[in-house]
N, C-alpha and C positions, 0 to 999 in steps of 0.2 A: 504494499499499499504506500502511496507517495506521501510526502510531508504535507502537501495541500489537502489530500483526502483525510489525513489524520487530524489536521486542524479543524476541518469541517465537522468530522465526527465528534470532536471534542466540544465544539460549540453547541451541537445538538444535545450532547449530554448535559451541558450547563443549563440549557433551557428546561430539560426534563427534571433535573435533580435540585435545582435551586430552592424549591419549596420544602425539601426534605429536612428532617432533624439530623443533626450530626453528633457523632461521638468524637472523643479526642479533641474537644474544643479547648484551645489554649490561648492565653494572653501573655505576650512577651514583648517588651519594649525593643524596637529595632535599634541596632547600632547604626551610626552614620559616619561618613567620611567625605571630604571634599574631592570632587573630580578635578582632573586637569583637562584643559581643552587646547587643541591645536588649531588656531585660527588661520595660520599661514603654513604652507608646506614648502620647506626649503630643500630643493633638489641639489644634493652636494656633488661637486665635481672635484676630486682630489687625486692623489697619486695612484689610487686604485682604478681611476677612470681616465688616465691619460696625462695628468700633470706630473712633471718630473719632481717637483717640490711643492710643499703645501703652504709656504709663506707668501701671501699675496701682497705686493707692495704698490701695484699700480694697475688701473683698468682704463681702457679706451675702446671706443667703437668708431671705426672709420666709416666713410660715407657709403661704402659698398655693403655695410651691415656686418663686417667681420669684427669679432671681438678679439682684443689683444690683452693679454694678461702678463704683467711683469712679476717675476718671482726671483728668488735667490739662486735659481738654477736655470736661468734663461728666459727668453721671450716666447710666450705660447700664443699661437694663432688658433682661434676656435671658430669653425664654420657652422656651429650648431650641432654637429655630429661627432667630430673628432678633432684632436689637437695635432698641430704641427709645431715642432719646437725648434727654435733658433738659439744656438749656443756659440760661445767663443771658441774659435779653432785657431790655434797659433800658427797653423800652416796655411790658413786662408786669409788673405788680407782684406777680403770683402765680408768677413764674418763679424759678429758683434765684437767690439773691443773688450768686453767684459760680460760675464753671464749673470751678474747681480744687477737687477734692474730696479731703478728707484722712481722713475716717472715717465709718462708717455704723453704725446700730443700729436695731432694730425695737422699738417699745413694745408694751404689752399690748393695745392696740386695733388693732394691725396697721398702725400708721403708721410711716413710715420717717424716722428722724432723720439729717440730713446735715450734716457739718461741712465748711466751706469754708476755703480758705487764708487769706483776708483779710477776709471779710465775715460772720463769725459762723456761726450755724447756722440750719438751716431744717427744717421738719417737712413731710413729703409725705403728703397724704391720698390713698390710692388710689381712693376713691369720687369725689372732685371733680377729681382730677388737678392739684391746686393745691399750691404750696408756701407755707407761712407762715414768714416770716423772723423770727428773734429777733436783734435788733441787738446789736452789742457794747455793753457798759457804757461809759458816758461816759469813765471813767478809762482804758479800754483802747482807745478809738478812735484815739488817737494812737500806739499801740504795737501795731498789728495784727500785726506780725511776731512779737511775743512771744505773741500770742493764738492763733497757729495750733495747732489741736488735732490730736493724734495718736491719740486714743482716745475712744470713746463706749461707754457701756454703760447699759442701762436696767434699773431695778429697779421692779417694780409697787408696792412699799411706799414707797420713798424718792424716786423720780423718775429723772431723767437725770443720769448722772455724766460729767463732761467732764475730760479730761486733756490737758495739752500743755506748752508751754514755760514757762508761768507757774504750774504746779502742778495741783492737783486742785480742781474745783468741783462743786457740785450745783445742778441747775436744776429748778425746779418747772414741770412741763409745762403746767399750767393757767394760771399767772400769769406765767411767764417770768422769775420772780425767781431770781437766782443767788447762791450762797453759797460763799465760798472756804473749803475745808476744809484743804488742805495747801499751804504756800507753796513757792515756788521756793527761797527762801533763809530764813534765820533759824530760829526754833523750828519743829519739825515740817517740816523742809526735805526735801522729796522730790526737788527738782531738776526735771528734765524728765520728765514722765509718758510712758511708752512703751506702756503697756497697762493695761486695767482688766478685771477679771472679777467678775461678780456670781454668787455661789454660791446654791445652793438655799435656804439658810437666811438669805438677804438680807445676807450679809456681803460687803463690798466689798473686793476684793484689788487693790492698785495696785502696778504695777511701774514703777520709775523709775531714774534714774542715781544715786540715793542710796539704793537698796535696795528692799525689799519691805515694804509697809505693809498692815495690816488695819484696816478702818474699819467700825464698826457702821452700820446703816441710818440711824439718826438722828444719826450722827456724834458721839455722846457718848463713844465709846470709840475711841481711835486708838492703834495699837501697831505699832512696827517689829518685823519678824520676823527672828530669827537674824541680827542685825546684824554679827556677827563673820565670818559666812560669806558672806552675800548682800549684796554691795556694789553694783556697777553691774549693773543688769538691762536686758536688751534686748527681752524678750518674755515673755508669760505666757499660760497656757492652763489651763482646768479639765478634769481627766481624768474619764473615765467613773466612776471610783471615788470622785470628788469630791476627790481630792487636787489640789494646785496644782502645776503644772509651770512652771518659770521658766528662761529661757535667759540665760546669761552668756558671758563670754569663756572661762571655765574649763570650761563644759559645761552639761549639763542637770541641774537639781536638782528633786527632788520634796519637797513640803512636806506634812506631816501637818497637816490643818486643826485637829485637836483639840489637839495639843501645840504646834503652831507650829514644830516641829523640821524641819530639812531634811537631806537626804542626797543625795550626788552619784549620779545615776543613770547618767550617761554622761560620761566625761572627754573634753574637746576638746583634742587635742594641738596644734592649729594656733594657738591664741590668737585666732582669729577669732570674733566674737560670733555667737550664735544669734539671728537676727532675726525668726523666725517659727516657731510650733509648732502642730501639729494632731494629731489622733488618728483612726485609721480604725476601721472596724466590727469588726475582729478584735483590737483593742487595741494595734496597733503605732503607734508615735509617729514622726511626720514632722517634720523640722527643716530649716530653711534656715540654712546656715552661710555667712556673708558671704565671698565670694571663693572658695568651695569647692564649692558645689552643694547638693544634698539628701542627707540621710542618713535612712535608715529603721531604726529601733531596735525590737527585740523586747525589752520590759522584763522578760519572764520569763526569757529566756536570756542577755540582754546582747548578742546578736548584732546586728551592724549591716550595712547594705548601702548603699553610696554610689551615688548617681545623678548623673552629670555630663553636661554637654552635649558633643556631638560634631557639628561643623558639617557633617560628611560623611554623617551618618546621619539620614535622614528619620524624624521622629517621636521624636527624642531630646529631652532637656530643652533648652529654648531657651538659647542662650549669652548670658544676661543675668542680672544679679543678681535673685534671687527675693525679692520684698518682702513677700508675704503668702501664707498657706496656709489652706485651708478644706476640710472634707469635707462634702458636701451631704447632704440627706435621703435620697438614693438610694444613698449610699456612695461617690460619685465624688470624687476628689481634684482640687481646683482650685488652680492655681499662678499667682499674679500676678507679673509680672516688671517690672523697672525700665524697660525699653526695648523689649521685644519682645511685649507684649500678654499675653494670658491663655491658659493651657493647662489641659486636663483630661485625667485618666488614671484607669484602674482601679487602685486601690492594691493589689489583689491580683496585679497584673501583667498583661502583655499576653496575650490568648488564645493567640496564636502568638508564640513567641520568635524573633526575627530574629538570625541569625548572619551577619555580613558580613566579607568579606575586605577589609581596609582597607590592604593593601600598596600604597602610593602609587607604587611602581616598576612596578606592573602596571596594565594598562588596566582600569579599574573596570567598564566595560560588559561586557567579555569575561569577566573572572574571576568576576563575580557573576551571570552569566547561565547558569543551570544547565540542561543539557539531559538529563542522566541522573543518577540517584542510586541507590546501593546501600549497604546495611549488611551488612558481612561477619559471619562467625560470632564474631569477637572484639568486635564492637560498633563497630568503626571505620567511619566514613562515607566512601564514595568518591563523587567528583563528577566528572561529565563536563561540561566547559564549552563555551561557544560561542566558541572562539577561544583560550583559555588552557590548552588541554590537559587532562591528568588531574591531579587533586589529591585529597588525602584530609584528613579532619578528625578530630582526637582529642577526645572529650568530656572526658577526664581532664586533658589539658594545655591545652585551649582554643586549639589551634594548628592551622594548615593546614600540610600538606607538599605541595610541588610536584614532580610527576614529569614535567613537560613536557620537561625536558632529556634524561632518560633515554629517553623515548619518541622524541624527535627523533633521538638517536643511533642507536637501534635501526632507524629507518627511513632513516638516512643523510640527515637534513635538518638544515640549519644554522639555529640560532635567531638573531634572532627570527623565528618563523614562526607563522602562524595555524593552530592545530590544534583542530579541532572533535571532540568525543567525543560520539557519539550514543547509545550503549547500553553497559550494564555488566552483568556477570554473574560469579558466583563458581563455580568448578568444585569437584569433590569434594576435590581436593588443596589447596584453599585459594588457588589462583591467582586473580587478578582479571583478567578478560577485558574487553577494550574494543573497540568498533567506532568508528573515527575517520576523519577525512578523509584520513589517510595510509594507512589500511588496518586490518586486525585484528591485535591483539597481546594480550599477557598480561603481568602483572607479578607476581612473587613477593614478597609483603609481608615475608617473613622475610629474604630476601637482597637485596632491591632490584633484582633482575635483571629486565630488560624483554626480552621476546622478540617479534619481528615474524613474523607468519605469512607464509610465502612467497606471492608474488603468484599469484593464480589458484587457490590451494588451497581457498579458501572459496567459489568460484563453484559455481553449480548444475551 
């Protein structure tokens, strides 16, 4: 007999037997435990799926839709199905000058600029599949540690902008000539550059640990923005409305590009810095807060939603620091982590929301293997498990209640016992009927009373 036929037969029995008197009637207060919910499914791409190394340091998408991932073991090209890896080859002058990648940017000709940890930058031509290296300046060759770049941004009008431990520079993409614009120390001291944004009007916005700076394309106008408020910055992003978003330890600030004034958009109570920012297709802002996870902010309402990792929950945010965020051309959210590779997710949420019983005192295989499900007239969800008995779930409280102890007493069984519940139905009087490995019974949701049907009464 099929499962559908069994369920139908069971419902018929419920209608017939509901008026009967029962023996084995028991009252037992149900135990409860909070459920965990997975609102977003993070599909992980790591060294088991093609990455050579799991430390993600840079993300970029070129105009042809190709994803580029910078790691500590090379540059990875991802076409949506598989990875192609570019590494330093000492015998090939057209290979990467170094395999440790720190920043990426595409220019107006579709070429990819790549910053390496200790060997300067390179330009990748997708037509020839060759890298052209731009060596470190002579005065920087002996201080390559200070030369490590954290940010690249390309402006068609002024060229490639470079930011790192030694300040801000501009590079002429045709001649390779470099010009220092903001120093690490002294006058116009920006300190360590942590991010660069080129706006549509060719203004260069630079975030550093000495504040936010606005630089004109030809670098003849340099201005520090809202110095009293914006001190140490950790991230920067241009919003769809062309305002500038910056992350600090205090929270997320929005800067009006016309007035240069900032306002606090979201306050961070933890004092942990916002290290990455991006924005999805519906205007919600995603932030990585060091040591705490991801937070999704609706700037219209101020409502936030935290997304944290759970090592017991498949598809949750990987349990590693998030180093970089990006939303691609199709609207997918990409999350780069410090040690667990790359993940992608739909920023609108998972198609199906997963609700998991994470009570570690219970066998996870049994309690999360659902054999029967019923929504009663009040909206409560009743679940028959493959070994953990009968339980229910409240949408309002987000918690499970366990009725296995009451069921066991009604059938004169001592726990722990493996109780399978195969079918569920609700009678007109609101009782929840269940067919189990112990027999047929019912539960009154109002009183918590469990009744066992006398043996043989339900037989043909």
